[in-house]
N, C-alpha and C positions, 0 to 999 in steps of 0.2 A: 502494499501499499504507499502511495505518495505522501509525505508531509509538506503541507502547503504555508507558507507564511501568510500571515494576514494582512501584511503590507508589502507589496514588491512592485517589481518592474515589467512590463511586457509590451512586447511589439509583434506585429504580425510579419512572418517570415518566412518567406518561400525557398524551400532548400532544394538544391538542382538535382534532378535523378540523374543527369549525365556530369559526370562531375569534370572538371580541369585534368589532365592526363600529366602526370607526375613524373619523372623519371627517380629511377630509387638509387643512382649511382654519383650522387653528388659529391663536387671534389673538391678537397682543401677546404679550408675553415672560412666564415662567412661572419659578420657582425652580429649580436646577439640582438632578437626581437627586442621591437620597440616597448620600451616598460611603458606604466600606466603613468600618465602625466597630468596631474591634476585630479579634477573630480567634476567632468560634464555633469550636466544634468537633462534627462530625458523624462519623458511625459511617463507618470506613475501608470500602473496597472497592477494586479493580482497575479501572484505566482500562477494559481489555476487558469487564469485566461493566456499566461503566457504558456502553460503547457497544451493546452487546449489548443490553440493556433501553430504551435512548434507540431505538435503531433499531426493535426488535420493537414498542414501544407508538406511535413514532410514526405508522405505517399503518395503528392501529386506530382505530375508532370512538368514542373516548374524547370526554370534555366537559370542559369548566373546571366547578369546583365555584362555589356560589353565591357571591356576593363585590361589593365597592363599592370604589373607590378611586381615586387621581389618578395618569395616566400623565402623565411628561412628556417630551419627543421633545427632545433638544438635537442640534446640528449645526454643525459649525465644518470646512467642506469646504473652503474657501478658495477657493471661488468667484470668477473674477477678475470687477470691475465690477459685484459684487453688494453692495450695503449690507450693513452689519453687521448690521442688526436689520431687515429688510423688515417692510411692514407690509400691514393687507388681508388679504383670501382668497385670492388667489391661492397656488397650490401651491408658488410660488417663496417666498412665507413661510417652509416649512418648512426651508429649503435653508439658513436662518443663524440663530442665536439657539436660545433657548429655549422650547417651547410647551406648553400644558399641557391636559389632557382629563379629565375627571370620568366614570366611567364607574360603570354597575349593573348586574350581571350574575345574573339570575334562575336561567337556561337558554338554549339555541339559538333560545327561542319568545319568551325576554323578555327586552330589555334597553335600554340608554338610554346616550346618549354627548349631554353636555355640552359646550361649546366656550366658556368664559368671554372675557367680553372685559370693555374698559376701562367703558364704559358700557350691554352689552346680556350677551344670551348667546342662543345658538343650540343648538338641540336636537334628535336623532335619537331617536325612541320606537318600538320594534318591540314588538309586544303580539302574537303569536298570531297573524300573518299582518295585522294591521294595522301601517302605518306613517306617522307624522306626522315633517314637518319644521317647527319653529317657531322662529322668528324673533323676538326679543322686541323689538328695536330697530325695524325695519321693523311689527311688528306682523301677522305673517302666518303665518298655518298652510298648512300643503301637505299634503294628504292625496298619498302617495305612491302612484302604480300599479305595480305588480309583475308580471311574468308569473306566469301561474298554476302555472307548474312550478317556480318558485323561494317554499323555503320561507322566505328572509331576504335584505335586501340583502347583495350579495357588496360587498369591501372596494372601497374608492373609490382614484384612482389617487394613490399615494405614500402611502397610508393603512396604519399596519402596530400593531401591538401587540404586546409583548415576547412571546406563545407564536407570534404570526404570524412574527415576526422570526427565533424560535428554528427556527420550521420550516424555511425557507429558508435558515438557515444550515446545518443539517443535512444538506439535499439536496448543499448546495453540497461538503458534507464526505465524499463519496461518491466525489469526486474525489481527486487526488494529495493527501494531507493529513495534517501530524503533529498526532497529537491527545494531548493530556495534559491533568490537572487541575492548576488553580491553587489559591491558598488559599482556603479557606471564606471568603464575605464576608457582610457584614449589609447587605442592601437592604430598605430599606423597615420596618426596626426587626427584620427576621426574616433569621434563620441559614439560607447558601444554599449551596449546590456552586456552584463555576466551572470549566467544561466550554472547555477552550481548542483553536479550530480554527486551524490555520498551514497557509496553502497552501505548499506545497515550491516552485511555479512562479516563477521569476525573473521572467517577463513581470508576475505582479500586483503592482498597489501595494499589498495589504492585507498589512498584517504578521500579526495574527492578529484574529479574531472571538471573544469571551469571553461565555459563555451562564450566567447565575446563575439558580441552580434553588432553588426552596423546598425547605428540608429536610425539610418536615413534609408540606405539600398537592401538592409535586412541581410546582406551577404554575411555568412560566420568570416570573421577575421582572423581569430587564433582559436587555438584549443590548447589547454595545459592539462597535464595530468599528475597529480601531486601523490607521493609515498606516504604512508604514513608515517607521522615524526620526522619527518622533513619540512624544512621549511621552505625550500626551492622545488617548482617545476621537476620530477626526472623525467619528462620529457613535453617540448612543447612544439608546435606548428602552428606558424603565422604571419602574417604579412608584414613587413620592412615598412615598405610604401606601397600604394595603390591608387590609382588613378580609373575611375568610372567615365570612360569615354569609347568610342569605337577607335581601335588602334588602326593605323594607317594599313590599306591593302598590303603592299609589299613586306610586310612582316609575316604573311601568311604565303607569300610566291619563294619557290626556290628554284634556281638553274643551275646545276652541278660547274663550279668554275674549270676554267682550261686547265688540263692537266690532273685534273684528280679522276680518281678511279673509282670506278660507277659499278656498281655492284647491283643485282636482288638478294634479297635473303631476308630474315624473319628481324624479332625487336634485338635489340642490341646483347651482343656475346654478353656483357657482363651481369645478365640476369642469370645466365648459367654459371656463375662461379660460385655458387652455394653447394655445400655438398651434398649428394645424392642421395636420395632416400630410396630406399629399396621398394619395388613396388606391392603395397597393401591396401588394407582397407584403413581410413582415419574413423575413429571411434569419438566422440563427445560424451561426456558425462556432467551433469550438471545444468546450470545455465545461469546465463547474463554473466555477474560477477565474478561468482565460481567455478564457471566453464574449466573443466580439463580436456584437453585434447591428447589421445592416444592415437599413435602410429608406430610401424616398424619404423627401425632405425637401427644402422649397423654402426657401433661405435669405430671401428679402423676409418670411418670418414672423417672424423677428428682427430685421426693419429698423431701426436706430436702437437695438439694445438695447445695453448697456453690455456684456454679456457675449460679445456678437459683436466689438464693438469691440478686447476685448481679446485675441481670437483671434489666433494667432500663424500669419502665411503659412509654407506650407510646400508641396513643388511638388505641384499637383493639387488644393491644399484649402487648410484654414486649421483649424489644431489649438485645441484648448480643454481646459487642463489643470487638474485638481483634485487635492487630496490622494489621494482615492480613486478617483476617476473620469476618464478621459480622451473626448474625440469631435473626429472627424475631419469636417468637413464640406466634400466634394468641390466640385469644381467641376461636375462633372456632375450634380450633384443628389442624391447619396447623405449619409446622416448615419449612422455608425460608432462606436460607445460601447462601454466597457466600462472593467472594473476593473482595465485595462492601462497598459502604457505607450506615448505614441503612437507608438513604433516598430513597435508591435504591430498598432496600427490602420492604420499605412501601409502594411504589410505584408499585410495583410486584403483592402485596397483594392486590391491590385494595381497 
C-alpha cells in the first residue's frame, strides 16, 4: 500500500514509450550532474494527484518533445576490486565514476547519441529507419542492420536515460512502497518536482529513489538511487544541460567521410564484451524491490577477475556485495543477484 503525504506537489507528466537510445560504453570521466540550486517554487498539489497522473500517463503512447543536451551518468556502487575510474568501452566502465553522453532528439524516428572521448567521438545516428555507428578514432562507419519489424534500435545493455530510469522506478513503486514528494529542485538550470519512492521491505538495499521532473515540459530530468545508510547517491543519471527545441536537421544526417572504412553490421562490438552466460532459463523470485534473478553462470567467465577475487566465501558459493546489489555465485553453477541483502540471496538459493 502506498503512503501519501497530506501536502505535496504534483504535475501532469507524460512519460515516453520510446525513450532516447543511449549507448552503454561511455568513455572517460565527465562532470558531475548539476546539483540542486536554490529552492524553486512550483504549484502545490497532493501526492495522490501526482501518483494518479504519473501512473495514468506512464502507460500511454506519449513521446519526448524535441530537445538536445548532455546526460551524465555517475556511479559509486562500491564494487569490490573494481578500479575507481575504469577506462575503455566495456560496460564495466559504467559501474564507477562519471560518464557523459550528448543527445539530439527530434522524434522517435530521428535521434543521435555522441560519446565523447579524450581523442575521439563515437556516434549512433538514427534517421527514419537508417542507423549508422560512427567511430572517429577508428575512422569506421557501420551501417546497422535492423529487423524489418523494429522501428528503432532497442536500448543496449546497461543503457539508461532519465525517462527510462524513471519508468523502471515507477514500475517498482507498484509494490510495497512509501511515496512522498521532496523539495523542488533545480536540475540543468530548470525547476523540477521531486518524487521520492522508498521501499518498505527490510531486505532491500535501497533507501529511496528520487525522480526529478521538469516543472514546465514534464520530462524526467534526473533519477538518483540512494543506498541505505548513505548520504550521497550510489547511482544517478540526469541532464547536465538541456534545451527544448527542434535540433538542426544536419544532426540526423550522416555521410561517411572520404577514406572511412564503411561496413554493414550489428550494434557496436563493445556490447559483446561482457562475460558470456551459458544458455539456460532465467528465473525471477520475489517481486519489486526484493526481486532476485537466478540464471546459469560459469564462474570461469570471471577467472582472474578482481571482482571474483573479492568475493566472500559462504556455504555453497561466494557472495559479492556492493552498496546497491548483492550477487551469489553458487558452487552448482548459478548466479543469483538482486538489490537485496546477501542473506536474501542465500535463502533464495535454497
